[in-house]
All heavy atoms as a GROMACS GRO file, in nm:
protein
  654
    1SER      N    1   7.986   9.183   9.503
    1SER     CA    2   8.052   9.125   9.623
    1SER      C    3   7.998   8.984   9.646
    1SER      O    4   7.892   8.950   9.595
    1SER     CB    5   8.031   9.214   9.745
    1SER     OG    6   7.894   9.218   9.782
    2GLU      N    7   8.076   8.909   9.719
    2GLU     CA    8   8.037   8.770   9.755
    2GLU      C    9   8.059   8.752   9.906
    2GLU      O   10   8.144   8.816   9.963
    2GLU     CB   11   8.121   8.668   9.678
    2GLU     CG   12   8.091   8.665   9.529
    2GLU     CD   13   8.162   8.548   9.460
    2GLU    OE1   14   8.161   8.438   9.518
    2GLU    OE2   15   8.222   8.568   9.357
    3ILE      N   16   7.982   8.658   9.961
    3ILE     CA   17   7.997   8.627  10.103
    3ILE      C   18   8.067   8.491  10.117
    3ILE      O   19   8.034   8.396  10.052
    3ILE     CB   20   7.857   8.618  10.171
    3ILE    CG1   21   7.782   8.750  10.161
    3ILE    CG2   22   7.872   8.574  10.319
    3ILE    CD1   23   7.843   8.865  10.240
    4PHE      N   24   8.170   8.490  10.203
    4PHE     CA   25   8.245   8.370  10.230
    4PHE      C   26   8.237   8.347  10.385
    4PHE      O   27   8.194   8.433  10.457
    4PHE     CB   28   8.388   8.382  10.188
    4PHE     CG   29   8.403   8.394  10.038
    4PHE    CD1   30   8.406   8.522   9.980
    4PHE    CD2   31   8.415   8.286   9.958
    4PHE    CE1   32   8.416   8.535   9.845
    4PHE    CE2   33   8.428   8.300   9.821
    4PHE     CZ   34   8.429   8.425   9.763
    5THR      N   35   8.288   8.231  10.428
    5THR     CA   36   8.286   8.202  10.569
    5THR      C   37   8.412   8.125  10.608
    5THR      O   38   8.500   8.103  10.522
    5THR     CB   39   8.159   8.126  10.612
    5THR    OG1   40   8.148   8.121  10.756
    5THR    CG2   41   8.156   7.989  10.551
    6THR      N   42   8.422   8.084  10.733
    6THR     CA   43   8.539   8.011  10.782
    6THR      C   44   8.516   7.862  10.764
    6THR      O   45   8.404   7.812  10.748
    6THR     CB   46   8.557   8.040  10.931
    6THR    OG1   47   8.436   8.013  11.002
    6THR    CG2   48   8.597   8.186  10.955
    7TYR      N   49   8.630   7.786  10.767
    7TYR     CA   50   8.620   7.642  10.747
    7TYR      C   51   8.646   7.564  10.874
    7TYR      O   52   8.640   7.441  10.875
    7TYR     CB   53   8.709   7.595  10.630
    7TYR     CG   54   8.857   7.613  10.658
    7TYR    CD1   55   8.932   7.507  10.713
    7TYR    CD2   56   8.925   7.729  10.627
    7TYR    CE1   57   9.065   7.519  10.740
    7TYR    CE2   58   9.061   7.743  10.652
    7TYR     CZ   59   9.130   7.639  10.710
    7TYR     OH   60   9.263   7.653  10.734
    8LYS      N   61   8.690   7.632  10.984
    8LYS     CA   62   8.709   7.562  11.107
    8LYS      C   63   8.661   7.647  11.223
    8LYS      O   64   8.648   7.772  11.212
    8LYS     CB   65   8.853   7.519  11.128
    8LYS     CG   66   8.953   7.628  11.140
    8LYS     CD   67   9.098   7.571  11.157
    8LYS     CE   68   9.195   7.684  11.171
    8LYS     NZ   69   9.332   7.636  11.191
    9ASP      N   70   8.634   7.581  11.336
    9ASP     CA   71   8.581   7.653  11.456
    9ASP      C   72   8.682   7.749  11.507
    9ASP      O   73   8.805   7.724  11.507
    9ASP     CB   74   8.549   7.551  11.566
    9ASP     CG   75   8.432   7.462  11.531
    9ASP    OD1   76   8.354   7.498  11.441
    9ASP    OD2   77   8.416   7.356  11.597
   10ASN      N   78   8.637   7.868  11.554
   10ASN     CA   79   8.720   7.971  11.619
   10ASN      C   80   8.835   8.018  11.529
   10ASN      O   81   8.942   8.055  11.582
   10ASN     CB   82   8.766   7.920  11.754
   10ASN     CG   83   8.655   7.878  11.843
   10ASN    OD1   84   8.554   7.947  11.852
   10ASN    ND2   85   8.668   7.763  11.908
   11GLN      N   86   8.815   8.019  11.403
   11GLN     CA   87   8.920   8.063  11.310
   11GLN      C   88   8.942   8.214  11.326
   11GLN      O   89   8.844   8.292  11.305
   11GLN     CB   90   8.880   8.026  11.168
   11GLN     CG   91   8.984   8.052  11.060
   11GLN     CD   92   8.942   8.000  10.929
   11GLN    OE1   93   8.863   7.904  10.920
   11GLN    NE2   94   8.986   8.065  10.823
   12PRO      N   95   9.059   8.260  11.357
   12PRO     CA   96   9.080   8.404  11.388
   12PRO      C   97   9.093   8.493  11.262
   12PRO      O   98   9.086   8.614  11.272
   12PRO     CB   99   9.208   8.409  11.469
   12PRO     CG  100   9.283   8.289  11.417
   12PRO     CD  101   9.178   8.185  11.387
   13GLY      N  102   9.116   8.432  11.149
   13GLY     CA  103   9.134   8.513  11.025
   13GLY      C  104   9.120   8.428  10.902
   13GLY      O  105   9.108   8.304  10.910
   14VAL      N  106   9.119   8.496  10.788
   14VAL     CA  107   9.110   8.428  10.657
   14VAL      C  108   9.217   8.488  10.565
   14VAL      O  109   9.249   8.607  10.572
   14VAL     CB  110   8.972   8.438  10.595
   14VAL    CG1  111   8.869   8.359  10.674
   14VAL    CG2  112   8.930   8.583  10.581
   15LEU      N  113   9.264   8.408  10.473
   15LEU     CA  114   9.357   8.456  10.369
   15LEU      C  115   9.280   8.476  10.243
   15LEU      O  116   9.210   8.386  10.194
   15LEU     CB  117   9.467   8.349  10.348
   15LEU     CG  118   9.562   8.379  10.232
   15LEU    CD1  119   9.648   8.503  10.264
   15LEU    CD2  120   9.655   8.257  10.209
   16ILE      N  121   9.286   8.598  10.188
   16ILE     CA  122   9.218   8.632  10.063
   16ILE      C  123   9.325   8.634   9.954
   16ILE      O  124   9.425   8.706   9.966
   16ILE     CB  125   9.152   8.771  10.073
   16ILE    CG1  126   9.060   8.782  10.194
   16ILE    CG2  127   9.082   8.806   9.943
   16ILE    CD1  128   8.938   8.695  10.192
   17GLN      N  129   9.305   8.552   9.851
   17GLN     CA  130   9.400   8.546   9.740
   17GLN      C  131   9.323   8.588   9.613
   17GLN      O  132   9.212   8.538   9.591
   17GLN     CB  133   9.456   8.405   9.723
   17GLN     CG  134   9.535   8.365   9.845
   17GLN     CD  135   9.594   8.229   9.826
   17GLN    OE1  136   9.702   8.214   9.770
   17GLN    NE2  137   9.524   8.122   9.869
   18ILE      N  138   9.386   8.674   9.530
   18ILE     CA  139   9.321   8.724   9.407
   18ILE      C  140   9.397   8.668   9.289
   18ILE      O  141   9.517   8.688   9.275
   18ILE     CB  142   9.322   8.877   9.405
   18ILE    CG1  143   9.249   8.934   9.525
   18ILE    CG2  144   9.255   8.924   9.278
   18ILE    CD1  145   9.334   8.971   9.639
   19PHE      N  146   9.325   8.597   9.205
   19PHE     CA  147   9.383   8.535   9.084
   19PHE      C  148   9.318   8.589   8.961
   19PHE      O  149   9.201   8.630   8.964
   19PHE     CB  150   9.357   8.383   9.088
   19PHE     CG  151   9.442   8.308   9.192
   19PHE    CD1  152   9.394   8.293   9.320
   19PHE    CD2  153   9.563   8.252   9.156
   19PHE    CE1  154   9.470   8.222   9.412
   19PHE    CE2  155   9.641   8.184   9.247
   19PHE     CZ  156   9.593   8.173   9.378
   20GLU      N  157   9.391   8.589   8.850
   20GLU     CA  158   9.336   8.618   8.718
   20GLU      C  159   9.349   8.494   8.632
   20GLU      O  160   9.448   8.419   8.645
   20GLU     CB  161   9.402   8.737   8.651
   20GLU     CG  162   9.541   8.712   8.602
   20GLU     CD  163   9.596   8.823   8.519
   20GLU    OE1  164   9.522   8.910   8.474
   20GLU    OE2  165   9.721   8.829   8.506
   21GLY      N  166   9.252   8.471   8.550
   21GLY     CA  167   9.259   8.355   8.462
   21GLY      C  168   9.127   8.279   8.461
   21GLY      O  169   9.040   8.303   8.546
   22GLU      N  170   9.114   8.190   8.367
   22GLU     CA  171   8.990   8.117   8.348
   22GLU      C  172   9.006   7.967   8.358
   22GLU      O  173   8.919   7.888   8.326
   22GLU     CB  174   8.925   8.150   8.217
   22GLU     CG  175   8.887   8.298   8.206
   22GLU     CD  176   8.827   8.337   8.074
   22GLU    OE1  177   8.795   8.249   7.993
   22GLU    OE2  178   8.810   8.459   8.054
   23ARG      N  179   9.126   7.924   8.401
   23ARG     CA  180   9.156   7.783   8.411
   23ARG      C  181   9.075   7.723   8.526
   23ARG      O  182   9.048   7.788   8.628
   23ARG     CB  183   9.304   7.759   8.436
   23ARG     CG  184   9.392   7.808   8.330
   23ARG     CD  185   9.380   7.719   8.206
   23ARG     NE  186   9.470   7.762   8.101
   23ARG     CZ  187   9.574   7.694   8.059
   23ARG    NH1  188   9.606   7.578   8.113
   23ARG    NH2  189   9.647   7.741   7.961
   24GLN      N  190   9.040   7.598   8.516
   24GLN     CA  191   8.959   7.533   8.618
   24GLN      C  192   9.032   7.517   8.750
   24GLN      O  193   8.973   7.534   8.855
   24GLN     CB  194   8.919   7.392   8.565
   24GLN     CG  195   8.820   7.322   8.655
   24GLN     CD  196   8.769   7.195   8.592
   24GLN    OE1  197   8.822   7.143   8.496
   24GLN    NE2  198   8.660   7.142   8.647
   25LEU      N  199   9.166   7.490   8.749
   25LEU     CA  200   9.243   7.475   8.872
   25LEU      C  201   9.311   7.605   8.905
   25LEU      O  202   9.370   7.668   8.816
   25LEU     CB  203   9.346   7.363   8.853
   25LEU     CG  204   9.293   7.225   8.825
   25LEU    CD1  205   9.404   7.127   8.798
   25LEU    CD2  206   9.205   7.178   8.937
   26THR      N  207   9.300   7.646   9.031
   26THR     CA  208   9.360   7.772   9.075
   26THR      C  209   9.511   7.776   9.047
   26THR      O  210   9.559   7.882   9.003
   26THR     CB  211   9.340   7.788   9.229
   26THR    OG1  212   9.199   7.778   9.256
   26THR    CG2  213   9.390   7.921   9.278
   27ARG      N  214   9.579   7.667   9.061
   27ARG     CA  215   9.726   7.668   9.040
   27ARG      C  216   9.763   7.703   8.896
   27ARG      O  217   9.878   7.738   8.867
   27ARG     CB  218   9.784   7.534   9.082
   27ARG     CG  219   9.746   7.418   8.987
   27ARG     CD  220   9.822   7.292   9.020
   27ARG     NE  221   9.786   7.186   8.924
   27ARG     CZ  222   9.737   7.073   8.954
   27ARG    NH1  223   9.719   7.038   9.081
   27ARG    NH2  224   9.706   6.984   8.860
   28ASP      N  225   9.669   7.691   8.802
   28ASP     CA  226   9.696   7.719   8.661
   28ASP      C  227   9.665   7.861   8.627
   28ASP      O  228   9.678   7.903   8.509
   28ASP     CB  229   9.614   7.623   8.572
   28ASP     CG  230   9.652   7.480   8.587
   28ASP    OD1  231   9.771   7.454   8.619
   28ASP    OD2  232   9.567   7.396   8.567
   29ASN      N  233   9.625   7.944   8.721
   29ASN     CA  234   9.596   8.087   8.704
   29ASN      C  235   9.707   8.171   8.766
   29ASN      O  236   9.792   8.120   8.837
   29ASN     CB  237   9.458   8.121   8.760
   29ASN     CG  238   9.346   8.054   8.684
   29ASN    OD1  239   9.327   8.084   8.567
   29ASN    ND2  240   9.278   7.959   8.745
   30ASN      N  241   9.700   8.300   8.743
   30ASN     CA  242   9.804   8.396   8.790
   30ASN      C  243   9.764   8.462   8.920
   30ASN      O  244   9.662   8.531   8.921
   30ASN     CB  245   9.830   8.498   8.676
   30ASN     CG  246   9.938   8.593   8.710
   30ASN    OD1  247  10.042   8.552   8.771
   30ASN    ND2  248   9.922   8.716   8.672
   31LEU      N  249   9.847   8.448   9.019
   31LEU     CA  250   9.821   8.518   9.148
   31LEU      C  251   9.853   8.664   9.137
   31LEU      O  252   9.967   8.700   9.104
   31LEU     CB  253   9.905   8.451   9.262
   31LEU     CG  254   9.895   8.514   9.398
   31LEU    CD1  255   9.752   8.501   9.455
   31LEU    CD2  256   9.995   8.454   9.492
   32LEU      N  257   9.755   8.748   9.157
   32LEU     CA  258   9.775   8.894   9.150
   32LEU      C  259   9.812   8.954   9.283
   32LEU      O  260   9.885   9.054   9.290
   32LEU     CB  261   9.648   8.963   9.100
   32LEU     CG  262   9.602   8.928   8.958
   32LEU    CD1  263   9.469   8.994   8.928
   32LEU    CD2  264   9.710   8.963   8.856
   33GLY      N  265   9.759   8.899   9.393
   33GLY     CA  266   9.792   8.953   9.524
   33GLY      C  267   9.717   8.873   9.632
   33GLY      O  268   9.631   8.792   9.600
   34LYS      N  269   9.755   8.900   9.758
   34LYS     CA  270   9.688   8.832   9.868
   34LYS      C  271   9.700   8.917   9.992
   34LYS      O  272   9.793   9.004  10.005
   34LYS     CB  273   9.745   8.692   9.890
   34LYS     CG  274   9.890   8.686   9.923
   34LYS     CD  275   9.935   8.548   9.935
   34LYS     CE  276  10.086   8.538   9.949
   34LYS     NZ  277  10.133   8.399   9.958
   35PHE      N  278   9.611   8.897  10.086
   35PHE     CA  279   9.613   8.966  10.215
   35PHE      C  280   9.531   8.886  10.316
   35PHE      O  281   9.453   8.799  10.278
   35PHE     CB  282   9.562   9.110  10.205
   35PHE     CG  283   9.417   9.125  10.164
   35PHE    CD1  284   9.320   9.138  10.262
   35PHE    CD2  285   9.380   9.127  10.029
   35PHE    CE1  286   9.185   9.152  10.223
   35PHE    CE2  287   9.252   9.142   9.992
   35PHE     CZ  288   9.153   9.156  10.088
   36GLU      N  289   9.555   8.917  10.443
   36GLU     CA  290   9.480   8.848  10.551
   36GLU      C  291   9.385   8.941  10.618
   36GLU      O  292   9.412   9.057  10.637
   36GLU     CB  293   9.579   8.794  10.658
   36GLU     CG  294   9.660   8.679  10.608
   36GLU     CD  295   9.747   8.621  10.722
   36GLU    OE1  296   9.786   8.692  10.812
   36GLU    OE2  297   9.771   8.497  10.714
   37LEU      N  298   9.265   8.888  10.650
   37LEU     CA  299   9.168   8.957  10.731
   37LEU      C  300   9.170   8.884  10.863
   37LEU      O  301   9.132   8.772  10.877
   37LEU     CB  302   9.030   8.948  10.668
   37LEU     CG  303   8.917   9.012  10.753
   37LEU    CD1  304   8.938   9.160  10.768
   37LEU    CD2  305   8.781   8.982  10.690
   38MET      N  306   9.221   8.954  10.967
   38MET     CA  307   9.234   8.897  11.099
   38MET      C  308   9.130   8.963  11.196
   38MET      O  309   9.063   9.063  11.158
   38MET     CB  310   9.374   8.921  11.155
   38MET     CG  311   9.483   8.855  11.067
   38MET     SD  312   9.464   8.677  11.044
   38MET     CE  313   9.500   8.619  11.208
   39GLY      N  314   9.118   8.908  11.314
   39GLY     CA  315   9.028   8.964  11.412
   39GLY      C  316   8.883   8.916  11.405
   39GLY      O  317   8.796   8.979  11.456
   40ILE      N  318   8.865   8.801  11.342
   40ILE     CA  319   8.730   8.744  11.334
   40ILE      C  320   8.699   8.688  11.475
   40ILE      O  321   8.778   8.616  11.531
   40ILE     CB  322   8.723   8.631  11.229
   40ILE    CG1  323   8.753   8.689  11.093
   40ILE    CG2  324   8.588   8.562  11.232
   40ILE    CD1  325   8.768   8.586  10.984
   41ALA      N  326   8.581   8.723  11.526
   41ALA     CA  327   8.539   8.680  11.660
   41ALA      C  328   8.525   8.528  11.662
   41ALA      O  329   8.481   8.466  11.566
   41ALA     CB  330   8.408   8.744  11.701
   42PRO      N  331   8.567   8.463  11.775
   42PRO     CA  332   8.550   8.316  11.784
   42PRO      C  333   8.406   8.273  11.762
   42PRO      O  334   8.314   8.330  11.820
   42PRO     CB  335   8.591   8.287  11.929
   42PRO     CG  336   8.680   8.403  11.968
   42PRO     CD  337   8.622   8.521  11.895
   43ALA      N  338   8.390   8.176  11.675
   43ALA     CA  339   8.256   8.126  11.640
   43ALA      C  340   8.269   7.988  11.573
   43ALA      O  341   8.377   7.959  11.523
   43ALA     CB  342   8.186   8.221  11.547
   44PRO      N  343   8.166   7.908  11.572
   44PRO     CA  344   8.169   7.782  11.501
   44PRO      C  345   8.192   7.804  11.352
   44PRO      O  346   8.155   7.909  11.298
   44PRO     CB  347   8.033   7.718  11.524
   44PRO     CG  348   7.976   7.789  11.643
   44PRO     CD  349   8.037   7.927  11.640
   45ARG      N  350   8.256   7.708  11.288
   45ARG     CA  351   8.280   7.720  11.143
   45ARG      C  352   8.151   7.745  11.067
   45ARG      O  353   8.043   7.697  11.106
   45ARG     CB  354   8.350   7.598  11.089
   45ARG     CG  355   8.264   7.473  11.089
   45ARG     CD  356   8.343   7.356  11.033
   45ARG     NE  357   8.256   7.241  11.031
   45ARG     CZ  358   8.292   7.124  10.992
   45ARG    NH1  359   8.413   7.104  10.949
   45ARG    NH2  360   8.206   7.025  10.990
   46GLY      N  361   8.158   7.826  10.968
   46GLY     CA  362   8.041   7.855  10.886
   46GLY      C  363   7.958   7.972  10.939
   46GLY      O  364   7.869   8.017  10.866
   47VAL      N  365   7.984   8.015  11.059
   47VAL     CA  366   7.899   8.124  11.119
   47VAL      C  367   7.945   8.265  11.074
   47VAL      O  368   7.867   8.346  11.034
   47VAL     CB  369   7.892   8.112  11.271
   47VAL    CG1  370   7.826   8.236  11.331
   47VAL    CG2  371   7.819   7.985  11.309
   48PRO      N  372   8.079   8.294  11.081
   48PRO     CA  373   8.123   8.426  11.039
   48PRO      C  374   8.086   8.454  10.891
   48PRO      O  375   8.090   8.365  10.808
   48PRO     CB  376   8.275   8.424  11.059
   48PRO     CG  377   8.294   8.321  11.164
   48PRO     CD  378   8.190   8.216  11.134
   49GLN      N  379   8.054   8.576  10.864
   49GLN     CA  380   8.017   8.619  10.730
   49GLN      C  381   8.124   8.719  10.682
   49GLN      O  382   8.134   8.831  10.734
   49GLN     CB  383   7.878   8.685  10.726
   49GLN     CG  384   7.768   8.592  10.770
   49GLN     CD  385   7.741   8.484  10.668
   49GLN    OE1  386   7.699   8.513  10.556
   49GLN    NE2  387   7.764   8.360  10.701
   50ILE      N  388   8.201   8.681  10.582
   50ILE     CA  389   8.309   8.765  10.529
   50ILE      C  390   8.266   8.812  10.387
   50ILE      O  391   8.250   8.731  10.297
   50ILE     CB  392   8.445   8.690  10.516
   50ILE    CG1  393   8.479   8.619  10.647
   50ILE    CG2  394   8.554   8.784  10.469
   50ILE    CD1  395   8.492   8.709  10.767
   51GLU      N  396   8.240   8.946  10.376
   51GLU     CA  397   8.200   9.000  10.247
   51GLU      C  398   8.326   9.048  10.171
   51GLU      O  399   8.403   9.125  10.222
   51GLU     CB  400   8.107   9.116  10.269
   51GLU     CG  401   8.058   9.178  10.138
   51GLU     CD  402   7.962   9.293  10.160
   51GLU    OE1  403   7.934   9.327  10.278
   51GLU    OE2  404   7.919   9.348  10.060
   52VAL      N  405   8.346   8.995  10.051
   52VAL     CA  406   8.457   9.033   9.966
   52VAL      C  407   8.398   9.104   9.844
   52VAL      O  408   8.314   9.054   9.771
   52VAL     CB  409   8.540   8.913   9.922
   52VAL    CG1  410   8.655   8.955   9.834
   52VAL    CG2  411   8.588   8.833  10.044
   53SER      N  412   8.445   9.230   9.826
   53SER     CA  413   8.401   9.315   9.716
   53SER      C  414   8.514   9.344   9.617
   53SER      O  415   8.628   9.366   9.660
   53SER     CB  416   8.347   9.452   9.771
   53SER     OG  417   8.246   9.431   9.861
   54PHE      N  418   8.481   9.346   9.492
   54PHE     CA  419   8.577   9.370   9.385
   54PHE      C  420   8.533   9.495   9.308
   54PHE      O  421   8.415   9.510   9.276
   54PHE     CB  422   8.582   9.253   9.287
   54PHE     CG  423   8.610   9.122   9.355
   54PHE    CD1  424   8.510   9.047   9.409
   54PHE    CD2  425   8.744   9.075   9.361
   54PHE    CE1  426   8.538   8.924   9.473
   54PHE    CE2  427   8.771   8.957   9.422
   54PHE     CZ  428   8.670   8.878   9.478
   55ASN      N  429   8.629   9.583   9.276
   55ASN     CA  430   8.597   9.701   9.198
   55ASN      C  431   8.713   9.728   9.102
   55ASN      O  432   8.829   9.726   9.143
   55ASN     CB  433   8.576   9.823   9.291
   55ASN     CG  434   8.536   9.945   9.216
   55ASN    OD1  435   8.446   9.942   9.131
   55ASN    ND2  436   8.605  10.053   9.241
   56VAL      N  437   8.684   9.756   8.977
   56VAL     CA  438   8.778   9.796   8.875
   56VAL      C  439   8.746   9.937   8.830
   56VAL      O  440   8.632   9.960   8.787
   56VAL     CB  441   8.780   9.700   8.754
   56VAL    CG1  442   8.882   9.745   8.652
   56VAL    CG2  443   8.809   9.559   8.798
   57ASP      N  444   8.842  10.031   8.843
   57ASP     CA  445   8.813  10.169   8.802
   57ASP      C  446   8.842  10.188   8.654
   57ASP      O  447   8.883  10.095   8.585
   57ASP     CB  448   8.888  10.273   8.893
   57ASP     CG  449   9.037  10.274   8.872
   57ASP    OD1  450   9.086  10.216   8.771
   57ASP    OD2  451   9.102  10.339   8.954
   58THR      N  452   8.822  10.310   8.607
   58THR     CA  453   8.838  10.335   8.465
   58THR      C  454   8.980  10.322   8.414
   58THR      O  455   9.006  10.310   8.297
   58THR     CB  456   8.788  10.478   8.432
   58THR    OG1  457   8.856  10.572   8.512
   58THR    CG2  458   8.638  10.488   8.452
   59ASN      N  459   9.079  10.324   8.506
   59ASN     CA  460   9.220  10.306   8.471
   59ASN      C  461   9.261  10.162   8.478
   59ASN      O  462   9.381  10.130   8.463
   59ASN     CB  463   9.310  10.393   8.560
   59ASN     CG  464   9.282  10.538   8.544
   59ASN    OD1  465   9.270  10.586   8.430
   59ASN    ND2  466   9.268  10.608   8.651
   60GLY      N  467   9.170  10.071   8.508
   60GLY     CA  468   9.201   9.926   8.518
   60GLY      C  469   9.264   9.886   8.649
   60GLY      O  470   9.320   9.779   8.661
   61VAL      N  471   9.249   9.974   8.752
   61VAL     CA  472   9.301   9.939   8.883
   61VAL      C  473   9.197   9.859   8.960
   61VAL      O  474   9.082   9.899   8.969
   61VAL     CB  475   9.338  10.067   8.961
   61VAL    CG1  476   9.381  10.035   9.105
   61VAL    CG2  477   9.447  10.146   8.887
   62LEU      N  478   9.234   9.744   9.008
   62LEU     CA  479   9.150   9.652   9.082
   62LEU      C  480   9.162   9.674   9.230
   62LEU      O  481   9.278   9.674   9.282
   62LEU     CB  482   9.185   9.507   9.049
   62LEU     CG  483   9.118   9.399   9.129
   62LEU    CD1  484   8.964   9.399   9.105
   62LEU    CD2  485   9.177   9.262   9.098
   63SER      N  486   9.053   9.696   9.299
   63SER     CA  487   9.053   9.708   9.444
   63SER      C  488   8.969   9.593   9.500
   63SER      O  489   8.860   9.566   9.451
   63SER     CB  490   8.989   9.839   9.489
   63SER     OG  491   9.070   9.950   9.446
   64VAL      N  492   9.024   9.523   9.599
   64VAL     CA  493   8.954   9.412   9.661
   64VAL      C  494   8.946   9.442   9.811
   64VAL      O  495   9.048   9.475   9.871
   64VAL     CB  496   9.026   9.280   9.638
   64VAL    CG1  497   8.952   9.166   9.703
   64VAL    CG2  498   9.044   9.252   9.488
   65GLU      N  499   8.828   9.438   9.866
   65GLU     CA  500   8.808   9.466  10.009
   65GLU      C  501   8.737   9.348  10.073
   65GLU      O  502   8.643   9.296  10.016
   65GLU     CB  503   8.724   9.594  10.029
   65GLU     CG  504   8.701   9.627  10.174
   65GLU     CD  505   8.614   9.753  10.188
   65GLU    OE1  506   8.677   9.860  10.197
   65GLU    OE2  507   8.494   9.736  10.196
   66ALA      N  508   8.783   9.309  10.190
   66ALA     CA  509   8.723   9.203  10.267
   66ALA      C  510   8.683   9.259  10.404
   66ALA      O  511   8.765   9.330  10.465
   66ALA     CB  512   8.812   9.085  10.284
   67LYS      N  513   8.561   9.231  10.448
   67LYS     CA  514   8.518   9.277  10.579
   67LYS      C  515   8.431   9.176  10.648
   67LYS      O  516   8.360   9.101  10.583
   67LYS     CB  517   8.449   9.413  10.572
   67LYS     CG  518   8.317   9.411  10.500
   67LYS     CD  519   8.257   9.551  10.499
   67LYS     CE  520   8.129   9.552  10.419
   67LYS     NZ  521   8.067   9.684  10.417
   68ASP      N  522   8.448   9.172  10.778
   68ASP     CA  523   8.363   9.088  10.864
   68ASP      C  524   8.231   9.161  10.884
   68ASP      O  525   8.230   9.271  10.939
   68ASP     CB  526   8.438   9.064  10.998
   68ASP     CG  527   8.363   8.974  11.092
   68ASP    OD1  528   8.243   8.942  11.066
   68ASP    OD2  529   8.423   8.934  11.193
   69THR      N  530   8.123   9.104  10.839
   69THR     CA  531   7.996   9.176  10.844
   69THR      C  532   7.945   9.201  10.984
   69THR      O  533   7.861   9.286  11.007
   69THR     CB  534   7.886   9.099  10.763
   69THR    OG1  535   7.867   8.970  10.823
   69THR    CG2  536   7.923   9.087  10.618
   70LYS      N  537   7.998   9.129  11.079
   70LYS     CA  538   7.959   9.147  11.220
   70LYS      C  539   8.056   9.238  11.298
   70LYS      O  540   8.035   9.263  11.413
   70LYS     CB  541   7.950   9.009  11.290
   70LYS     CG  542   7.836   8.922  11.233
   70LYS     CD  543   7.822   8.796  11.314
   70LYS     CE  544   7.726   8.693  11.267
   70LYS     NZ  545   7.645   8.710  11.157
   71ASN      N  546   8.161   9.282  11.235
   71ASN     CA  547   8.263   9.365  11.298
   71ASN      C  548   8.313   9.465  11.200
   71ASN      O  549   8.403   9.437  11.120
   71ASN     CB  550   8.376   9.276  11.352
   71ASN     CG  551   8.494   9.357  11.407
   71ASN    OD1  552   8.482   9.477  11.425
   71ASN    ND2  553   8.603   9.286  11.435
   72GLU      N  554   8.256   9.585  11.198
   72GLU     CA  555   8.292   9.686  11.100
   72GLU      C  556   8.438   9.728  11.107
   72GLU      O  557   8.494   9.777  11.006
   72GLU     CB  558   8.200   9.811  11.113
   72GLU     CG  559   8.065   9.792  11.050
   72GLU     CD  560   8.070   9.760  10.901
   72GLU    OE1  561   8.145   9.827  10.827
   72GLU    OE2  562   8.003   9.667  10.859
   73SER      N  563   8.504   9.712  11.221
   73SER     CA  564   8.647   9.747  11.228
   73SER      C  565   8.733   9.637  11.164
   73SER      O  566   8.850   9.662  11.131
   73SER     CB  567   8.690   9.773  11.374
   73SER     OG  568   8.682   9.653  11.446
   74GLY      N  569   8.676   9.519  11.144
   74GLY     CA  570   8.750   9.409  11.077
   74GLY      C  571   8.736   9.423  10.926
   74GLY      O  572   8.649   9.371  10.862
   75LYS      N  573   8.835   9.498  10.870
   75LYS     CA  574   8.830   9.526  10.724
   75LYS      C  575   8.973   9.536  10.672
   75LYS      O  576   9.063   9.592  10.741
   75LYS     CB  577   8.757   9.660  10.705
   75LYS     CG  578   8.737   9.700  10.559
   75LYS     CD  579   8.682   9.839  10.546
   75LYS     CE  580   8.544   9.856  10.607
   75LYS     NZ  581   8.481   9.983  10.575
   76GLN      N  582   8.996   9.483  10.555
   76GLN     CA  583   9.127   9.494  10.489
   76GLN      C  584   9.103   9.517  10.337
   76GLN      O  585   8.999   9.480  10.285
   76GLN     CB  586   9.210   9.368  10.507
   76GLN     CG  587   9.275   9.350  10.636
   76GLN     CD  588   9.386   9.450  10.664
   76GLN    OE1  589   9.443   9.514  10.572
   76GLN    NE2  590   9.420   9.470  10.789
   77ARG      N  591   9.200   9.578  10.274
   77ARG     CA  592   9.187   9.608  10.128
   77ARG      C  593   9.325   9.597  10.066
   77ARG      O  594   9.429   9.618  10.123
   77ARG     CB  595   9.135   9.751  10.117
   77ARG     CG  596   9.142   9.810   9.978
   77ARG     CD  597   9.094   9.951   9.978
   77ARG     NE  598   8.950   9.939   9.967
   77ARG     CZ  599   8.880  10.020   9.895
   77ARG    NH1  600   8.934  10.122   9.830
   77ARG    NH2  601   8.749  10.003   9.884
   78ILE      N  602   9.317   9.563   9.934
   78ILE     CA  603   9.437   9.561   9.854
   78ILE      C  604   9.402   9.630   9.719
   78ILE      O  605   9.291   9.617   9.671
   78ILE     CB  606   9.492   9.416   9.832
   78ILE    CG1  607   9.629   9.417   9.762
   78ILE    CG2  608   9.392   9.333   9.748
   78ILE    CD1  609   9.695   9.283   9.755
   79THR      N  610   9.500   9.700   9.662
   79THR     CA  611   9.482   9.765   9.533
   79THR      C  612   9.587   9.702   9.437
   79THR      O  613   9.706   9.693   9.475
   79THR     CB  614   9.501   9.915   9.540
   79THR    OG1  615   9.404   9.966   9.631
   79THR    CG2  616   9.487   9.981   9.405
   80ILE      N  617   9.543   9.662   9.320
   80ILE     CA  618   9.634   9.594   9.226
   80ILE      C  619   9.626   9.675   9.095
   80ILE      O  620   9.520   9.691   9.036
   80ILE     CB  621   9.588   9.450   9.197
   80ILE    CG1  622   9.590   9.374   9.333
   80ILE    CG2  623   9.677   9.385   9.095
   80ILE    CD1  624   9.523   9.241   9.328
   81GLU      N  625   9.744   9.729   9.055
   81GLU     CA  626   9.752   9.810   8.935
   81GLU      C  627   9.792   9.726   8.816
   81GLU      O  628   9.865   9.627   8.831
   81GLU     CB  629   9.845   9.926   8.955
   81GLU     CG  630   9.795  10.019   9.062
   81GLU     CD  631   9.880  10.144   9.076
   81GLU    OE1  632   9.941  10.184   8.973
   81GLU    OE2  633   9.879  10.204   9.182
   82SER      N  634   9.753   9.764   8.695
   82SER     CA  635   9.788   9.695   8.574
   82SER      C  636   9.942   9.702   8.556
   82SER      O  637  10.009   9.799   8.586
   82SER     CB  638   9.723   9.764   8.456
   82SER     OG  639   9.765   9.703   8.338
   83ARG      N  640   9.995   9.593   8.500
   83ARG     CA  641  10.140   9.586   8.478
   83ARG      C  642  10.180   9.622   8.337
   83ARG      O  643  10.284   9.583   8.287
   83ARG     CB  644  10.190   9.444   8.509
   83ARG     CG  645  10.177   9.406   8.652
   83ARG     CD  646  10.233   9.273   8.674
   83ARG     NE  647  10.145   9.198   8.759
   83ARG     CZ  648  10.156   9.072   8.785
   83ARG    NH1  649  10.249   9.001   8.732
   83ARG    NH2  650  10.071   9.011   8.862
   84GLY      N  651  10.098   9.694   8.270
   84GLY     CA  652  10.137   9.740   8.136
   84GLY      C  653  10.037   9.704   8.036
   84GLY      O  654  10.026   9.712   7.928
   0.00000   0.00000   0.00000
């Protein structure tokens, strides 16, 4: 897992985007999925701690979960299955 934070004061949510690829620029990689984590408590930028965890199971299914470390109810998840 990795810890991320907000980029502006009182930001109510973050957009989590999942890409595959090794290109230096994000636009040159393949977007697998995205979701929003909302309900982040008002705080100065850089204060909220958003933990993003990645897990791949034995069938190649990728699960990505994001949670606000200061608010356990603030959690979202996406599951991405292999396309063949």
